[in-house]
N, C-alpha and C positions, 0 to 999 in steps of 0.2 A: 445390290438389286432394290430398283425403287419399287417401295411398296404404296398400293393405289387400294384405297378404300370408297367403295361405295355407299355413300351416306344419304338415305332417304329424310327429307325433311317435309315430313307428311304433314304438319302443320299447315306448310305450306302451299302442298300439292305438285311440288317438282321435287328432283334429286339432280346431286351433281356430283362429279366424281374430285376429290380432296387427295392431296399427299398425304401420307402418313408420317408421323411425328418421328424425329432423330430417335426417340428413347422409348422403353417400354417400363410401364409401371403395373401396379396391381391393385385390385380391390375387390373386395366381398361384400355382398349385399343379402340381407336379409329376404327371406322367401315372403316374409308376412309383414303384416303392420300393426302397429300396437298404438294404444292410447295411454299414455302415463306406464310408471315401471321405475326400475332399479336396475341400472346395468353397472358388473365388474367385470374388467378387462384386464389382464396382468400380460405385460406386454416390456421389449427392448426396442426402440425406436430407432430409426436412423440418424447417424449422424453428420452434419457437414453443411455448410450454406447452400441453400436455395432446395434443400429435402425437407418434405412435409411426410408426417408420420400422424393420420387421424382415426378418431373413432367419433361416430355423428349418427346423430337421429336428422331424417330427412321425408319431408312431405313429397312423393312421389311425382307429382306433377309440377313442382314448384318451376321446375325449367320453363314450362310451357306459358306463352306469351298471356297478358292478363290473370295470369293464376297469381293466388297469396303465396309467397315464399315460408316457407316453415323448417328452420334447419335449429339444430344446439349442436355444439361443436367440444370435440376434446381437440386440441390440435397442438400438436409438439414440432416446433420448428427447430431442425437440424441445427442451426446457428448460435442457439442457445445450448448452453450445457448447465445451466442451473434454476431453468423456468420453461413456463407453457403457457400455451394460451388457451382463453375460453372465450366463447362466442354465442350469442343468438341471432337469429337471423329473422325478421319478419316482413311485414311489407306487403311488396309486390312485385313480380317478376323483374320489370322494369325500373323498377327502385327498392331495392332490398335496403332495410335499416338493420345495419349492426349494430352491439356492445361488445367489441372486442374488448380481453383485457388481460395482461400479461401477469401471469402468477409465481411468485419465487418459489422453487422447492428446494433448492440449493444441493440437488444432487444431480449427475449428469445422467437424463435420462438415455441417452443412448450408449452408456456403457452400463446402466444399471434394469434389472429388471423391475418394475414399481406397479402398483394396482392402483387403476385410475376407476372412480366410480361415479358415474352419473345420475341422478337421481333428479326424476319430473312427476311432478304432482299438478294438480289443479290450482296449487297457490304458491309455487315457489319450483324453482329450478337450481339445484345443489350439484357441486362438484368436488369430489375429492380425491386427494393422493394418500396410499397408505393408510387411511382410515380419518385423516385430518381434513376436516372443512376448507376450502380453498375461496370459495366463493358461494355467494348464496344470491338469488334472484327474485324480489317479489314483484319485479316492477310490470309495465304494461305490457311488455312483449310476455310476459307469462301470460295472461289473461289472453293476448292474442293465439296464445297456441292450443288454448284449452278446446277439448272435444276435439282437436284434431288428429289424423293417424299417421304414424310416421316408421318408416324403415330404418332399418339400423345396419349401420357401414362404418366397414375399415379399409383404409386407404394408405397407399405409400405412392408419393410422386413426387416432381418437380417443379417450382414452382418459377413463372417467367419474371414475378415481381420484386425485382433487386432489390429495391426499398425496405420491403417489405421480408422476405425472406435470406436475402443476402446472392451473392452472386454464383451463382452452379458452375463447379469445374468438372467437366467430363473425366478428367483423369482421376477423380474419385470412384467411378464405376465399379464394379457394381456394387450397391449398398443393400442393407435385408433389414426387415423389421420382422421380429420375432413374437408372437402371439403364444402364450403358455396355455390359458383358458379363458374363457367367458362366461359370465352369469348372466342368468334374468331372473329377476322378481318381477313378479304379477302386483299392481298396486291393488291392495284389497283394503279399504279404509275398514273395513268391517274389523279387522283384525287389530291384537293390541300393537303391533306396531308396524301397521300400513303395509307390509309387504309379503309374499309369499314367495319362497323359492321354484320357481317353473321348472328351470333347466341349467345343467351345466354341460360346458361341452369343455373337452379337455384336448379335443383333435386328434384322438389315436387316428382318425380317419375322418375324411371330409363328408360330411352329412349332406348330401345335396337334398334332402327334405328341410332343411335349414336356410341353407345358404347359397345362393349362386354366386359364378364368377363375371364380373363387369368387363365389358369390351367395348367401351365409349373414350369420349375425353372432352374438355371444354376448354372456354377461354382462360388465357393466364396460364394452363397446366402444358410442361413441355412435354408428357408421355402420353402414350396410349395406354389403356387400360387393357393388359393382355392377359385372359386366361392362366397361359401356360405360366405367367411368373406370379401365380399364386399356390402354392401346393402346402401340402402335409409334409415333413420331416422330423423323425423321431419322435413324434407326440408333441409337434409344434406346428402353427400357422406360417408360413415363410411367405413375407410379403417381398417380394425382389424389384430393384430398379436399375436395369440392365441395359445395355446395345442391344439392336434387334437380332443380332446374328450371337449374342449368346445368350437368350434369356434362360429362367430356372435358378436351380439351386442344386450345388453338389457338394458343399463343404459340411462341416459339423456344428450342427446346434450349440449354443453357447449353453453355460451351465446357468439355471435359476437356484442361485443358492438361497433363495427363500421362500417360502411358504407357499405351496400351490393350493388345489383345490381339494387338498385332504391328503398330500405328502407334506412331512416335514424335511428340509435340509439337514445333516448333520455331521459333525465332526468326530471320528474316534479320538478317544482318550485313553492314555495307557493307566491301568489300574494298577499295576506293579512290575518294578523291573528289578528283573534279577542277571545278575552277571552280564549286563548290558544288552540283555532282550527281553523283551518284553513277555512276560507268561503269559497274559491273559489282555484283553481288549475289552473296552466298555464304549455303549452307544449312550451318547447322554440323549435324552428325549427332556426338554425341559427339566422337571426336577425327577425325572423316572431314569434309573441306569438298567441296564437291561446286558446281560449275559452275551457274548459275540454267538454264541450258538444258540439263541433264543429269539434272533431276529431275522425279517427277510429283507433281501436286497434289491434294490432298484438303481436303473440306471440314472442319470439328472433329469431326466423327463417324463419318470417314472415308469418306465418298461421293466419287467421283475425279471432278474436274471437269478441262476441256480448257484452262483458264488461273486463274490465281490474282491476288487482288488485293493487290496489292506493299504497299501504304499499309495495310493492317491489321497486315502483318509478323508473321502467324502463319501457317505452314502444315504440314501433313501430309505425312509422307514412309513409306512402306509399305516395311517390311522385305523 
């Protein structure tokens, strides 16, 4: 079926009909805009040539002709298994100025959950992965971004820029980006560490007071952002890249074996073996050992259950 979008080009005073794109992606955007802050996002991204997974800050009217462009990016290009890209856009809409940089991480972001951190202050912009600083900018672009307000966004899409992102193969669809949690810290320079935790979203449900689902697209994007492709499944935000006739996600979210926003993943270790059977099991939490009768059990994404499958060897214990 041919899909048609009615697009209102209100800045030009007229509207046109355009044919929808061949694929669907997803984006969620904040309903508020802030000046400065620290964001932590734990996610597993889309793998494969052409695919992009992003968390970024964006001044909402940057797309309009004549307006200043302000954008700060964490960009995971699916073509790479050991690096990701950071970027700042300034300048104006017609001539944006970028400062993209590829950063080594030596771990495949499409096969592993990683915690990415973006820190924006009046004097610097910093990017971290798993708590390790990978880039710090104190350039004129940081000065240019001062006092602006920006929304924050998470998306998954396909780039038409083959030289940059690689050549997309439609046979690789569908692909998914999984976001376990997001934390936001307000910039409070009067405090000792400059930041104060404002909120944590563990995606138990979709918070319509915090997030919206995008329904737009842009040049060099082979997908239309479709609200149906941004959903919550088993305590994670799932962003889907699909064909139009099969949107959404009906699979099983992957296990995040690392720490979440208050949940630790642990392996069961046998305490004593008698006659070939384990007489009791211990849960090892850092340097703490608890008898198996003294723990609470959770599914891999943090949902409480009354019993655990000891054969799997994976338990979640809430701090």
